[in-house]
N, C-alpha and C positions, 0 to 999 in steps of 0.2 A: 864820576860819582864822588860826592862829598859825604863823609861819615863824621858826624859830630857826637861826642859822648857827653851825656848829662850826669853820669854816675849810675851805679848799680847795673841794671840790664837795659837802660834806656838810651837809645841812640836816635838821632835824626839822620836818615839816609836820603839824599837828594840826587835824583838822576840828572843827567846832562840837560834834559828838556824841562827840568823844574818840578817834576812830580816828587813829592816828599812823603816819606814813610817814617812814623815814629814807632819805636818798639817798646813794649813793656813800661808804660808810664807809671810813676810812683807817686804816693802822696807825701805830704810834708813830714810825716812821722819817721820816714826813712832817715832823714838828716841832711841830705843834699839840698842845695838851693832848688826851689821849684823851677822847672824849665819854663821860660817864656817862649812857647813854640807853637807854630801853626803846622797843620799837616793835611794831606789829601787822604792818607791811609794810616790807620793805627792798628798794629798787631799786638796781641796779648797771648803769651805762651800758656798762661793759666790764671785762674781767678783768685789770686792772692792780692791783698791791698798794695803790695809793693811792685805789682806788675800789671795792674788793670785800672789805674786811676785815670779814667778817660777825661775827667773834668780838668785835668792839667793841660789838656791840648785844646788849642783854638782852631776854628775853621769848620767847614762842613766836610768832615772826614768820614770815610767808611771803615768800620771795624772788621778786622779779620781775626777770629779767635776760635776757628774750628779746623780740624784736619781736612785734607783733600785739596783739590785744585781750585784756585780762585784767580780770576782775571779782573783786576781792578785798575781802571784808568790806564790801561795798556801795560800794566805790570803783572807778570805771572808770578803768583805766590802759591807754593805747595806746603801744606801742613802735614807733618809726619808725627804720628802718635808715639810718645815715649813716656817715661815716668819720672816723677820728681824725687824718687829714691831708688835704692837698689833692691827693694822688696815688692816690685810690680805695683807700686802705688799704695801699698798698705799703710805707709807712714804719712805721705804727703800728697797722694793723688797723682793725677796725670800731668804731663807736660807736653807741649807741642813744639817741635823743632820746625822752624820755617825756612824754606829755601826760596829765595827771591831772585828772579832774573832781571838784572838792571844793567843797562848800557853794555850788553854782551857779556856780562860777568855773572857768575852764580854766587850769591851771598847767602850764607847760612847763619841764622841766629838761633843758637841752641837753647834759649830760654833757661829754665832752671833744671837742666838735665842732671839726673841723679845716678847715672849708671853708664857703663860702657855700652856701645851700640851693638845690636845683634847684626848678623849678616843681612837679614831682611831689611833692617832699618838703614844700613849702609847703602844697600842697593836702591832703596826708596829715595834716599837723599841724593845719591848720584854724585856727579862731579862738583867739587867745591873750589871756588877761587878764593873767597874771603870767608873766614870763620870767626864769628863772635862767640866766645865760649866762656862759661863760668869757671873760675879757678880757685875760689875761696874755701870750698869744702863746707862741711856741717850740713847746710841745706842742699848742696849740690855736689857734683864731683869736685875733687880737690885738685891740686896742681899736678900730682903724678897721674891721676886718671885723665886729666885734661890732655896731658902729653900723649897718652895712649889713644884718646879719641882723635887727636891730630894725626897720629899714625894710621888710624882707621880711615880718615877722610882725605888726608893728604892735601890740605889747602895750600895755596901759594902765599897767602897772607893771613896771619892769625892775630886777632885783637882780643886780649883778655877782658873780662868783665866780672861783675858780682864778686868783688873781693874787698877786703878790709882797707879803708882809708881813714884819715883823721875825721872825716865828716860823719861817720856812722859808728854805731855801737854794736853791730851784729857780731856774734861769736864766730867770725870767719877769719881766714888768714889773708895776709897781704899778697900781692902779686910777685913779691921779690923772688921767692924760690922758683916760681914758674918761669920768670924771666931768666934766672940763672941757669935753669935746666935747659932752656931752649935757645940761649944766647940772644934773647930778645933785648930791646931797648925801650926805655920810656922817654917820650918826647914831651916838651913843655906845652904843646898846643892841645886844645880840646878837640881839634878836628884834623882830618887828613883828606886830601884829594887823591883819587886812585883812577887810573885808566889801565887798559889791558897791557900796555907796554910796561907799566910799572911792575907788573906781576911776572915778568920774564926773569929767568935766572933762579938763584937759590931761594927757597921759601924764607919768608921773613916773619918775625914776631914783633909787633909794635904795640906798646901800651900808651893810651892817650891820657891826658890830664882832664879833670872835670871842671 
């Protein structure tokens, strides 16, 4: 599996047999360079402009933006209802956490999760190998809460997202403190290749460049 980060909550995830999934595409107002990207599947965790700009993606893709079980082009995707804030959606509405089964691994994209998970949500998500999680706070969980969600889901690899970088003006924090708390590292590449063998041993935290 190849995971490439375009900034914010937008990744391109490509399976070994070439099926590609783009998550939460954003428009140019966010500040990151607009991705030049083609996909077979596009997921959107919620209907905000920085997470559902489908025009940014090329190709004849299928959109997955609802809870429940989806089977698209051989990829099983499960959407779990959560909230964009810690007041049951009163401030920012709902959010969907997506669990994707790719190349024998379970990848969880948490979208704009705004709260710690309930036991029911943890059970619905199930086993997680790779976790893509917001850490910037303000609109989502912050770095400390992200660490707690990691403890809840016990992923083997965690990749932070939705945090402050020089490209954006959002009132959110950088990933620095999150990486310090978790012993994570930032790599200079925008992408990473992962197979099941890479996930053996101690859990890892890796931040990608955009």
